N, CA, C and O atoms as a MOPAC input file, in Angstrom:
PM7 MOZYME 1SCF
protein

 N    -13.39300 1    -3.83900 1   -18.81200 1
 C    -12.01600 1    -3.40800 1   -19.04300 1
 C    -11.49900 1    -2.59700 1   -17.85100 1
 O    -10.35500 1    -2.76200 1   -17.42500 1
 N    -12.36700 1    -1.71200 1   -17.31300 1
 C    -11.94400 1    -0.85900 1   -16.20800 1
 C    -11.61100 1    -1.68800 1   -14.96700 1
 O    -10.64200 1    -1.39600 1   -14.26600 1
 N    -12.42600 1    -2.73900 1   -14.69000 1
 C    -12.14800 1    -3.61500 1   -13.54600 1
 C    -10.80600 1    -4.31100 1   -13.69600 1
 O    -10.09800 1    -4.51000 1   -12.70800 1
 N    -10.45100 1    -4.68100 1   -14.90900 1
 C     -9.17000 1    -5.33500 1   -15.17000 1
 C     -8.01100 1    -4.39700 1   -14.83600 1
 O     -7.02800 1    -4.81300 1   -14.22300 1
 N     -8.12500 1    -3.15200 1   -15.23400 1
 C     -7.07400 1    -2.16900 1   -14.96200 1
 C     -6.94300 1    -1.93000 1   -13.46200 1
 O     -5.83200 1    -1.88000 1   -12.93500 1
 N     -8.07300 1    -1.78300 1   -12.77300 1
 C     -8.04300 1    -1.55800 1   -11.32800 1
 C     -7.43400 1    -2.75400 1   -10.59100 1
 O     -6.66000 1    -2.57400 1    -9.65000 1
 N     -7.77800 1    -3.96300 1   -11.01200 1
 C     -7.20900 1    -5.17100 1   -10.41200 1
 C     -5.70100 1    -5.22000 1   -10.62600 1
 O     -4.95900 1    -5.58300 1    -9.71300 1
 N     -5.24800 1    -4.86600 1   -11.80300 1
 C     -3.80300 1    -4.86600 1   -12.09300 1
 C     -3.07000 1    -3.82100 1   -11.26600 1
 O     -1.95900 1    -4.07500 1   -10.80100 1
 N     -3.67200 1    -2.64800 1   -11.07300 1
 C     -3.03900 1    -1.60200 1   -10.26000 1
 C     -2.88200 1    -2.08600 1    -8.82200 1
 O     -1.80200 1    -1.97100 1    -8.24300 1
 N     -3.95800 1    -2.62900 1    -8.24200 1
 C     -3.90500 1    -3.10500 1    -6.86100 1
 C     -2.90700 1    -4.25000 1    -6.72800 1
 O     -2.14300 1    -4.29000 1    -5.76300 1
 N     -2.90000 1    -5.17000 1    -7.66900 1
 C     -1.96300 1    -6.29400 1    -7.64500 1
 C     -0.51300 1    -5.81200 1    -7.71000 1
 O      0.34700 1    -6.33700 1    -7.00300 1
 N     -0.24600 1    -4.83300 1    -8.54000 1
 C      1.10900 1    -4.28900 1    -8.67000 1
 C      1.54600 1    -3.58700 1    -7.39100 1
 O      2.69800 1    -3.71900 1    -6.98000 1
 N      0.64500 1    -2.84500 1    -6.75800 1
 C      0.96500 1    -2.17600 1    -5.49600 1
 C      1.25300 1    -3.21800 1    -4.41200 1
 O      2.19400 1    -3.05900 1    -3.63400 1
 N      0.44600 1    -4.28200 1    -4.35800 1
 C      0.69300 1    -5.35000 1    -3.38400 1
 C      2.07100 1    -5.98400 1    -3.59400 1
 O      2.79800 1    -6.22400 1    -2.63000 1
 N      2.42700 1    -6.25200 1    -4.83900 1
 C      3.73800 1    -6.83100 1    -5.13600 1
 C      4.86000 1    -5.88500 1    -4.73400 1
 O      5.88600 1    -6.32400 1    -4.21300 1
 N      4.67400 1    -4.59600 1    -4.97000 1
 C      5.67500 1    -3.60700 1    -4.58800 1
 C      5.85200 1    -3.58000 1    -3.06600 1
 O      6.97700 1    -3.55700 1    -2.56700 1
 N      4.73700 1    -3.58400 1    -2.33800 1
 C      4.80800 1    -3.53500 1    -0.87500 1
 C      5.42400 1    -4.80300 1    -0.28800 1
 O      6.25800 1    -4.72200 1     0.61400 1
 N      5.02700 1    -5.96900 1    -0.78600 1
 C      5.56300 1    -7.22400 1    -0.23200 1
 C      6.94300 1    -7.55300 1    -0.77800 1
 O      7.64200 1    -8.39600 1    -0.21600 1
 N      7.34000 1    -6.91500 1    -1.84000 1
 C      8.65200 1    -7.15000 1    -2.41900 1
 C      9.67400 1    -6.12800 1    -1.96800 1
 O     10.36900 1    -6.33100 1    -0.97200 1
 N      9.76500 1    -5.03500 1    -2.69500 1
 C     10.79500 1    -4.02000 1    -2.46600 1
 C     10.66800 1    -3.33400 1    -1.10500 1
 O     11.67000 1    -3.12300 1    -0.42200 1
 N      9.43400 1    -2.98300 1    -0.70600 1
 C      9.25900 1    -2.29900 1     0.57800 1
 C      9.64700 1    -3.22600 1     1.73100 1
 O     10.32500 1    -2.79400 1     2.66300 1
 N      9.22400 1    -4.50200 1     1.68200 1
 C      9.63100 1    -5.44800 1     2.72400 1
 C     11.14300 1    -5.63600 1     2.75800 1
 O     11.73500 1    -5.78200 1     3.82700 1
 N     11.75600 1    -5.63000 1     1.58900 1
 C     13.21200 1    -5.74300 1     1.51500 1
 C     13.88000 1    -4.56400 1     2.22600 1
 O     14.83300 1    -4.74300 1     2.98300 1
 N     13.37000 1    -3.36800 1     1.97300 1
 C     13.91600 1    -2.17400 1     2.62300 1
 C     13.65100 1    -2.19000 1     4.13000 1
 O     14.52000 1    -1.80600 1     4.91300 1
 N     12.46200 1    -2.62900 1     4.53900 1
 C     12.15500 1    -2.72300 1     5.96900 1
 C     13.02600 1    -3.76700 1     6.65400 1
 O     13.42400 1    -3.58700 1     7.80500 1
 N     13.32300 1    -4.85500 1     5.95400 1
 C     14.17800 1    -5.90200 1     6.50600 1
 C     15.61000 1    -5.44300 1     6.70300 1
 O     16.30800 1    -5.95200 1     7.57900 1
 N     16.05600 1    -4.48700 1     5.89900 1
 C     17.41700 1    -3.95000 1     6.01100 1
 C     17.53400 1    -2.90000 1     7.11000 1
 O     18.63600 1    -2.45200 1     7.42700 1
 N     16.40100 1    -2.50600 1     7.69400 1
 C     16.39300 1    -1.48900 1     8.74100 1
 C     17.03900 1    -2.03900 1    10.00700 1
 O     16.90400 1    -3.22800 1    10.29800 1
 N     17.72300 1    -1.21300 1    10.74900 1
 C     18.39200 1    -1.67100 1    11.96000 1
 C     17.41100 1    -1.95700 1    13.09400 1
 O     17.76400 1    -2.64000 1    14.05500 1
 N     16.18700 1    -1.44700 1    12.99500 1
 C     15.15000 1    -1.70300 1    13.99200 1
 C     14.20800 1    -2.78800 1    13.48500 1
 O     14.04500 1    -2.95800 1    12.27600 1
 N     13.59000 1    -3.51900 1    14.40500 1
 C     12.62100 1    -4.54700 1    14.00600 1
 C     11.30000 1    -3.87400 1    13.64100 1
 O     10.60500 1    -3.34100 1    14.50600 1
 N     10.96300 1    -3.90500 1    12.36400 1
 C      9.72000 1    -3.33400 1    11.85300 1
 C      8.90400 1    -4.49500 1    11.28100 1
 O      9.43600 1    -5.28800 1    10.50300 1
 N      7.62300 1    -4.61200 1    11.64900 1
 C      6.80300 1    -5.69600 1    11.07200 1
 C      6.75000 1    -5.58400 1     9.55000 1
 O      6.62600 1    -4.48800 1     9.00400 1
 N      6.84500 1    -6.71900 1     8.87600 1
 C      6.78900 1    -6.73600 1     7.41900 1
 C      5.34400 1    -6.64700 1     6.94900 1
 O      4.41200 1    -6.83000 1     7.73300 1
 N      5.16700 1    -6.36600 1     5.66700 1
 C      3.84300 1    -6.22800 1     5.06900 1
 C      3.43000 1    -7.56500 1     4.48500 1
 O      4.20700 1    -8.20900 1     3.77900 1
 N      2.20700 1    -7.98100 1     4.78000 1
 C      1.69400 1    -9.28600 1     4.35300 1
 C      0.25200 1    -9.12800 1     3.90000 1
 O     -0.49500 1    -8.34900 1     4.49300 1
 N     -0.15800 1    -9.85600 1     2.85200 1
 C     -1.52400 1    -9.76600 1     2.34900 1
 C     -2.29000 1   -11.07600 1     2.45500 1
 O     -3.43900 1   -11.14300 1     2.01700 1
 N     -1.69800 1   -12.10900 1     3.01700 1
 C     -2.42600 1   -13.36600 1     3.18600 1
 C     -3.27900 1   -13.28600 1     4.44600 1
 O     -3.41900 1   -12.20800 1     5.02400 1
 N     -3.84100 1   -14.38500 1     4.87500 1
 C     -4.66500 1   -14.42600 1     6.08800 1
 C     -3.79300 1   -14.58900 1     7.32300 1
 O     -4.12600 1   -15.36000 1     8.22300 1
 N     -2.70200 1   -13.88200 1     7.36900 1
 C     -1.75400 1   -13.98000 1     8.47700 1
 C     -2.39800 1   -13.45500 1     9.75900 1
 O     -2.98400 1   -12.37300 1     9.75800 1
 N     -2.29400 1   -14.21600 1    10.85700 1
 C     -2.92900 1   -13.85400 1    12.11500 1
 C     -1.93100 1   -13.48700 1    13.20300 1
 O     -2.34000 1   -13.12700 1    14.30700 1
 N     -0.63200 1   -13.56800 1    12.92400 1
 C      0.37500 1   -13.25400 1    13.93100 1
 C      0.53800 1   -11.75900 1    14.12000 1
 O     -0.07100 1   -10.95700 1    13.41200 1
 N      1.36700 1   -11.39700 1    15.08500 1
 C      1.57300 1    -9.98400 1    15.37100 1
 C      2.82100 1    -9.40900 1    14.73800 1
 O      3.14200 1    -8.24400 1    14.96700 1
 N      3.53400 1   -10.19700 1    13.94500 1
 C      4.79500 1    -9.71600 1    13.39100 1
 C      4.67100 1    -9.26300 1    11.94300 1
 O      5.67900 1    -9.16600 1    11.24200 1
 N      3.44800 1    -8.98400 1    11.48000 1
 C      3.23500 1    -8.49000 1    10.11900 1
 C      2.08400 1    -7.48500 1    10.12000 1
 O      1.20600 1    -7.51700 1    10.98300 1
 N      2.11400 1    -6.60100 1     9.14000 1
 C      1.07200 1    -5.59500 1     8.95700 1
 C      0.32100 1    -5.94200 1     7.67700 1
 O      0.93600 1    -6.24800 1     6.65500 1
 N     -1.00000 1    -5.89500 1     7.73300 1
 C     -1.81800 1    -6.14000 1     6.55400 1
 C     -2.52100 1    -4.83800 1     6.17000 1
 O     -3.57000 1    -4.51400 1     6.72600 1
 N     -1.94500 1    -4.08900 1     5.22000 1
 C     -2.55900 1    -2.81200 1     4.83300 1
 C     -3.82500 1    -3.00700 1     4.00400 1
 O     -4.04700 1    -4.06000 1     3.40700 1
 N     -4.63400 1    -1.97600 1     3.98800 1
 C     -5.84500 1    -1.96000 1     3.17800 1
 C     -5.58600 1    -1.01000 1     2.01000 1
 O     -5.22600 1     0.15000 1     2.21300 1
 N     -5.77000 1    -1.51000 1     0.78800 1
 C     -5.54300 1    -0.70000 1    -0.41100 1
 C     -6.89700 1    -0.34900 1    -1.01300 1
 O     -7.70000 1    -1.23300 1    -1.31400 1
 N     -7.14400 1     0.94500 1    -1.18600 1
 C     -8.39200 1     1.41600 1    -1.78400 1
 C     -8.06900 1     2.17800 1    -3.06500 1
 O     -7.20400 1     3.05300 1    -3.08300 1
 N     -8.76500 1     1.83800 1    -4.11400 1
 C     -8.57800 1     2.48700 1    -5.40400 1
 C     -9.94200 1     3.00100 1    -5.86000 1
 O    -10.91200 1     2.24500 1    -5.90900 1
 N    -10.00800 1     4.26200 1    -6.18700 1
 C    -11.27700 1     4.82400 1    -6.65800 1
 C    -11.02100 1     5.75800 1    -7.83400 1
 O     -9.95000 1     6.35100 1    -7.96700 1
 N    -12.02700 1     5.86500 1    -8.66800 1
 C    -11.92500 1     6.75700 1    -9.82300 1
 C    -11.96400 1     8.20300 1    -9.35800 1
 O    -12.66600 1     8.54500 1    -8.40600 1
 N    -11.21100 1     9.03600 1   -10.03400 1
 C    -11.15900 1    10.46300 1    -9.70700 1
 C    -11.85700 1    11.26100 1   -10.80300 1
 O    -12.14600 1    10.76000 1   -11.89000 1
 N    -12.10900 1    12.49300 1   -10.47700 1
 C    -12.63600 1    13.40300 1   -11.48500 1
 C    -11.54100 1    13.63400 1   -12.52500 1
 O    -10.38100 1    13.86700 1   -12.18300 1
 N    -11.91800 1    13.56500 1   -13.76700 1
 C    -10.96100 1    13.72300 1   -14.85200 1
 C    -10.92100 1    15.16900 1   -15.33200 1
 O    -11.92200 1    15.88500 1   -15.30700 1
 N     -9.74000 1    15.56900 1   -15.76700 1
 C     -9.61600 1    16.88300 1   -16.38500 1
 C    -10.18900 1    16.80100 1   -17.80300 1
 O    -10.46100 1    15.71200 1   -18.30900 1
 N    -10.36300 1    17.93600 1   -18.42300 1
 C    -10.87600 1    17.95900 1   -19.79700 1
 C     -9.93800 1    17.19900 1   -20.73300 1
 O    -10.39200 1    16.45700 1   -21.60400 1
 N     -8.64600 1    17.38300 1   -20.55300 1
 C     -7.66500 1    16.68800 1   -21.39700 1
 C     -7.76900 1    15.18000 1   -21.21300 1
 O     -7.72100 1    14.43800 1   -22.19400 1
 N     -7.91000 1    14.71100 1   -19.96500 1
 C     -8.02600 1    13.27100 1   -19.70300 1
 C     -9.29900 1    12.69800 1   -20.34000 1
 O     -9.29400 1    11.57400 1   -20.84000 1
 N    -10.37500 1    13.46800 1   -20.31900 1
 C    -11.62000 1    13.01100 1   -20.95500 1
 C    -11.46400 1    12.92000 1   -22.46400 1
 O    -11.95300 1    11.97400 1   -23.08100 1
 N    -10.78300 1    13.90000 1   -23.06900 1
 C    -10.62000 1    13.92200 1   -24.52700 1
 C     -9.79200 1    12.72500 1   -24.99600 1
 O    -10.14200 1    12.07200 1   -25.97900 1
 N     -8.70900 1    12.44300 1   -24.30000 1
 C     -7.85600 1    11.32400 1   -24.73000 1
 C     -8.22800 1    10.00600 1   -24.04900 1
 O     -7.52200 1     9.00600 1   -24.17600 1
 N     -9.36200 1    10.02400 1   -23.31500 1
 C     -9.90900 1     8.83800 1   -22.66000 1
 C     -8.91100 1     8.18700 1   -21.70400 1
 O     -8.69000 1     6.97700 1   -21.74000 1
 N     -8.32500 1     9.00400 1   -20.86400 1
 C     -7.36800 1     8.54800 1   -19.87000 1
 C     -8.06900 1     8.46300 1   -18.51800 1
 O     -8.64000 1     9.45100 1   -18.05700 1
 N     -8.03300 1     7.30300 1   -17.88300 1
 C     -8.66000 1     7.13000 1   -16.57700 1
 C     -7.77400 1     7.73500 1   -15.49600 1
 O     -6.54700 1     7.70800 1   -15.59400 1
 N     -8.41100 1     8.28100 1   -14.46700 1
 C     -7.69200 1     8.85400 1   -13.33600 1
 C     -8.16600 1     8.15300 1   -12.06200 1
 O     -9.36100 1     7.93300 1   -11.86700 1
 N     -7.20000 1     7.80400 1   -11.19600 1
 C     -7.52100 1     7.07000 1    -9.97900 1
 C     -6.88300 1     7.73100 1    -8.77100 1
 O     -5.89100 1     8.45200 1    -8.87400 1
 N     -7.48200 1     7.46300 1    -7.63000 1
 C     -6.92500 1     7.85700 1    -6.34200 1
 C     -6.61400 1     6.57400 1    -5.58800 1
 O     -7.48700 1     5.72100 1    -5.42600 1
 N     -5.38400 1     6.43000 1    -5.12800 1
 C     -4.94300 1     5.23100 1    -4.41900 1
 C     -4.67000 1     5.59500 1    -2.97100 1
 O     -3.92200 1     6.53000 1    -2.68800 1
 N     -5.28500 1     4.84600 1    -2.04800 1
 C     -5.08100 1     5.06700 1    -0.62500 1
 C     -4.61500 1     3.76400 1     0.00600 1
 O     -5.22400 1     2.71200 1    -0.19300 1
 N     -3.52800 1     3.84300 1     0.76900 1
 C     -3.02500 1     2.67400 1     1.49300 1
 C     -3.11500 1     3.00200 1     2.97900 1
 O     -2.52600 1     3.97500 1     3.44900 1
 N     -3.86400 1     2.17300 1     3.71400 1
 C     -4.04200 1     2.36700 1     5.14900 1
 C     -3.32900 1     1.24400 1     5.88700 1
 O     -3.53000 1     0.06800 1     5.58400 1
 N     -2.50000 1     1.60800 1     6.85400 1
 C     -1.76100 1     0.63300 1     7.64700 1
 C     -2.37700 1     0.55400 1     9.04500 1
 O     -2.06800 1     1.38600 1     9.89800 1
 N     -3.24800 1    -0.43600 1     9.29300 1
 C     -3.83600 1    -0.56500 1    10.63500 1
 C     -2.79900 1    -1.14900 1    11.60000 1
 O     -2.28600 1    -2.24800 1    11.38400 1
 N     -2.50400 1    -0.41900 1    12.64100 1
 C     -1.51400 1    -0.86600 1    13.62000 1
 C     -2.16400 1    -0.97300 1    14.99600 1
 O     -3.01900 1    -0.16000 1    15.34600 1
 N     -1.75700 1    -1.98300 1    15.78100 1
 C     -2.30500 1    -2.08700 1    17.13500 1
 C     -1.80200 1    -0.93400 1    18.00100 1
 O     -0.73200 1    -0.38100 1    17.74800 1
 N     -2.57200 1    -0.58100 1    19.01200 1
 C     -2.16800 1     0.48000 1    19.93300 1
 C     -1.00900 1    -0.03000 1    20.79300 1
 O     -1.19700 1    -0.83200 1    21.70700 1
 N      0.16800 1     0.44900 1    20.47900 1
 C      1.38000 1     0.08400 1    21.20700 1
 C      2.27000 1     1.31400 1    21.24300 1
 O      2.08500 1     2.22900 1    20.43900 1
 N      3.23000 1     1.35700 1    22.15600 1
 C      4.15200 1     2.50200 1    22.17200 1
 C      4.94200 1     2.64900 1    20.86600 1
 O      5.31300 1     3.76100 1    20.49100 1
 N      5.20100 1     1.53000 1    20.17000 1
 C      6.00900 1     1.56400 1    18.94200 1
 C      5.20100 1     1.90800 1    17.69100 1
 O      5.78600 1     2.12700 1    16.63100 1
 N      3.88900 1     1.95900 1    17.78800 1
 C      3.04100 1     2.14000 1    16.60100 1
 C      3.37900 1     3.40200 1    15.81400 1
 O      3.46500 1     3.35600 1    14.58700 1
 N      3.56800 1     4.50900 1    16.48800 1
 C      3.89600 1     5.76000 1    15.79600 1
 C      5.23600 1     5.63800 1    15.06900 1
 O      5.37700 1     6.12200 1    13.94600 1
 N      6.20500 1     5.00200 1    15.69500 1
 C      7.50900 1     4.77700 1    15.06500 1
 C      7.35700 1     3.92900 1    13.80700 1
 O      7.97100 1     4.22600 1    12.78200 1
 N      6.53200 1     2.85900 1    13.87700 1
 C      6.29900 1     2.00200 1    12.71600 1
 C      5.69000 1     2.80400 1    11.56400 1
 O      6.08400 1     2.64500 1    10.40900 1
 N      4.72500 1     3.66500 1    11.89200 1
 C      4.07600 1     4.48200 1    10.85000 1
 C      5.09000 1     5.35100 1    10.12400 1
 O      5.11700 1     5.38300 1     8.89300 1
 N      5.91900 1     6.05100 1    10.87300 1
 C      6.90500 1     6.93100 1    10.25600 1
 C      7.92400 1     6.14700 1     9.44200 1
 O      8.33400 1     6.58800 1     8.36800 1
 N      8.33300 1     4.99500 1     9.94100 1
 C      9.32800 1     4.18800 1     9.23000 1
 C      8.76700 1     3.64500 1     7.92100 1
 O      9.43500 1     3.72500 1     6.89000 1
 N      7.55500 1     3.09500 1     7.93900 1
 C      6.94600 1     2.56700 1     6.71600 1
 C      6.72000 1     3.70300 1     5.72300 1
 O      7.00500 1     3.54900 1     4.53600 1
 N      6.21200 1     4.83700 1     6.19200 1
 C      5.95600 1     5.97800 1     5.30300 1
 C      7.25300 1     6.46400 1     4.68000 1
 O      7.28800 1     6.74600 1     3.48200 1
 N      8.32100 1     6.56800 1     5.46300 1
 C      9.60600 1     7.03000 1     4.93100 1
 C     10.18100 1     6.03800 1     3.93300 1
 O     10.87500 1     6.43900 1     2.99800 1
 N      9.90800 1     4.75400 1     4.11300 1
 C     10.40400 1     3.73000 1     3.21400 1
 C      9.69400 1     3.77800 1     1.86800 1
 O     10.31400 1     3.60800 1     0.81900 1
 N      8.39100 1     4.01200 1     1.91300 1
 C      7.60600 1     4.03900 1     0.67200 1
 C      7.93900 1     5.29500 1    -0.08200 1
 O      7.39500 1     5.53000 1    -1.16000 1

């Protein structure tokens, strides 16, 4: 059951990033690489790494059997003069 929940969380985050976030990045006046999760090999997209791990639960979360997670999204960018700008733009969009 726990694996199912974790898979759904990651899938939902991927849909959010490739949907709404890409839409917002596309509306930006500057050219920002879009987010992609397929085996894309070009340089015009970013493929983030999503990590989900269980967190320590509070006493209340344990009593009501509520799972707690930590979600980390890492955006690997090539070393370029624009990389820092891309990081700030994607972070501000999310």
